Phi, psi and omega in degrees: 000338187302315181295316178297319180297315179297324178295318179295316180299316180296320183292317179292321181291343176288341176259312179265089190286141173073018183231042185297320180300314180294324177297316179298319180293320179298317178294320176302318180295315179299310183290342176275006182065029178259188177232154190241133173248124179248117181248110183193176182289158174295148175081010182274333180124018182297311180295321179300318180301314180296317182295313185290327177295315179296317181295316183295324183264007176066038183248148177294146185229136174223149180234136175240125173268106184286137178223166184292337181262010180286144179248159178305325180297335178291341179262313188274327185116168182217160174263130182240136183285128177260109184296326181293319181269352182054044182205159176274137176239134181279130175251107185296145177272181183294348178294342180275074180209190180252319174243116181249118175268112176263090189279128182053057186299332183278007173273346178274158179289159178304325179298318180287320177303322183291345178296339180270349187300308181296320181299316184287327185272320189241001181054042175204162176226146177250116183233123178055040176082358180246134180268128180238131180283148177264169180293157174236132355288159177233121187226119178262126171247109181254147178235151171208152181265120184291339185258348185267095183264338181291126178074023179243159177235118182304140178292128177293159183301325179297327178284316179301323183292342178284343179271122179296318182226153168232128182231167171237143178273315180075171178291148173289155175288173187298318181295317180293320180292329177295320177296321178298315182290330182273333190270183176283165182292154181299327181297321179294317178296319182298320181295329181270356184290140176269151178286129182260343175212149174265158186297333177290332174293324177298318179297321179295319179295318179299322179293320180292326181297324180294345181264358179296131189284138173245112181286165177299324179297318179294316180298319179298318180296318178298317179293325177298320178295315180298314179298323179300318180293335182273340183249340182289140178288354183280339188252139179292317177213146184277175180288141178277167174303325179293324176295324176297319177294323178297318178299315182295317181292321178295318178295322176301313182296315180299318180296314182295317182292343177253024167086021180236148177256021176214158181255148174236162181306328181297327177298318180292321181294327179295314186273347188307307183292331183281335180270329186257343187302324180269001180254345185245143177229154179287135178293324185288309185262344184070015181251166175293151185264128177306149186300317181295321177293321179299317180290329174297321179293316181292338178294346177286344180277121182300135179268127180294146181275000000 
């Protein structure tokens, strides 16, 4: 898988310049059957990342612009009465796709945000008493602006916990930004891009990732990290069992995509801040802990040899 993975990374990085690390993390999240939250400024490339990922992997793409007046039916779909047939017909909403971009998700009310909970957790939605399965694979990429507080509703912890990873794109470096300013627009490159994997290949990769071996030593290290968050005075509340499973699945995905059928502690250390950063808060300030500080704290957990 390593060669195929590197090819996908190169193709996506040809559109989203200077963001190879974030591209690798986004693919790791997708292949781990997780969902991705991107928190960053407008104009950084959040929408571009979702679009180019879907195009490269041959997956259907839908985008929802979240607003304060949006209703759950705008996401899930509604039944409309057909006078000719004298019956109600269900019109599916944009959630019935494979890659769903939930743009500025925190601008919607908590009621509307909660419409995605069942979809993200169980890959199905229940509408008007009927359960409907979603497409496979199903990948939510949600965005929010960290500085825009006016007219926003903070994501509840139950919603945040549905995201396997949260990443930031950040500004491009000077060399990448020069290429952006000199080159053609990302939309033109995206239209000419060839599909590098089909969505059924994504399903095959996801199945293989679940078979990546976790040794007893690796499990012990993972449990030590989880226990550390529950006993350390630095954290307001520790990681849940579901967060532990998320860490393991992300590490599995990272290991497989880099050509191994087993996990090592380094796989866990790579994904650790991106999986736990939105799940942990400081006991003293009640705020999220900066990534560098978080890794300093986790460095206190002994790494098995």
